[in-house]
Structures are given as structure tokens and as C-alpha cells.
N, C-alpha and C positions, 0 to 999 in steps of 0.2 A: 447400646452400640449397634449401629446398623450393619448389614451384611458387608457393604463396601468398606466400612471402617474396619471390620474384623479382617477382611482380606488384606487391606493395606497394612494393618498391624502385623500380619504374618510376613508381609514383604519387608517391613521395617526390621523385624527381628531376623530376617534372612540375610540382611546386609551384615558383613563382617564389621568389627569395630573400626578397622581402617577405612572401609568403604563409607561408613557413616561419617567418619571424620572428614574424608574427602568431600562428601556431599554437603556437609556443613560449610566447608570452605567454598565450594562452588556456589552455595546459596548466598554467601557474602560477596560474591562477584569476583572472586579470585580466578585468575587464569590458570591453566595447567602448569605453566612455568612457575608461577608464584607459589602454587600448591607444592610443586616439587621442591622448590628451595625451602619452603617453610617446614616440610616434613622430612627433609633430607633424603629424597627419593629422586630417581631419574624421571625425566618428563615422560619417557615411554612407560614406566611403571604407573604413573598417574593416569595416562591414557588408557592403560589396561583396566585400572580401577573404574574409570569413568564408563568405559564400555560395559563392564559387568553391572554397574549401577543402573545404567540405561536399560539393560536387559531385564534386571530384576524389577525395576519400576514400570517396565512396559512402555517406555518413552523413546523418542528418537531425536530429541533436541535438548540442549542445555536449558533453554527457557522453559520448556514443558516440565523438565525434571525439577527445576527450581520452584515453579509454581505449585506442583504437586507436593513437593517436600515441605514447603513452608505452610501450605494450607492444611495439610494433614498433621504436621507436627504441632501447629498452633491449635488445631482442634483437639489433638491428643492431650496437649497441656491443659486446655480448658476442661476436658473431661476429667482429668486427674484432679484439678482444683475443685470441680463440682463434687467429685467423689469424696474428697477430703473435708469438705465443708460439713460442719455438724448440722444435723436436722433437728428441728423442734416441732412439736405439735402445733397445729394452727387452732387458734381459738375461734369462736363464732365470728364470722365476718372477716376473718384474716386469711390471707394466702399463706401457705406453708413457706417457711424461710423468709417471710416478709420482715423487713426492718422497720421498726416503729419510727414514725416521724419525730424529729427532734423538736422539743419545745424551746422557744426562744423567749 
């Protein structure tokens, strides 16, 4: 994990459960009004969540927040998958974790 990944991970964990839920909906393209109706909140409450999310992510636009959220979330998911993959020793001339070619 690189330093910027570690810093972003701390930002992700600093978002409340509701803020993360709102950010996920923002990332799917939902408007504040749509998010408000979906989560049974007032639109003003959603705007407050969005402003706190922007502050925590260090961004000033929806597009930047979405790009950052998706790229880091996808990278975190890839890191988790890599960490969960079993490792095996490499034999001579083999790369670690190499999958042998199928014989047909």
C-alpha cells in the first residue's frame, strides 16, 4: 500500500456510514433530490452530507468526488482480492502465482 493509498483509506474510514452511502449513490449518478427520496431524507440534509464528503475527500466538485471515489474504491477492491488470493511457491522458470497453460 502506497502512502497516498493509506491516506485515502483513512479518509474512507472517516466517512460516516451515511456519508459513504450518499457517496455511493452520487457515484451512480443520482441527484441530491433522488438521493433524498431514496434515503427518506430532506434535500437539505443530503446537501449537508455532500458538503461534508467534499471536505473529507478534499474535492470541490461532484465529478472530482466521483472519479476519486470510484478509482480508489476499485483499487481497494483489487488490493483486497490480491490479498485474499492464495500464494504458491514458484518452481524453476515459473512466475509466482502463474497459472499453468491449459492443454487442449
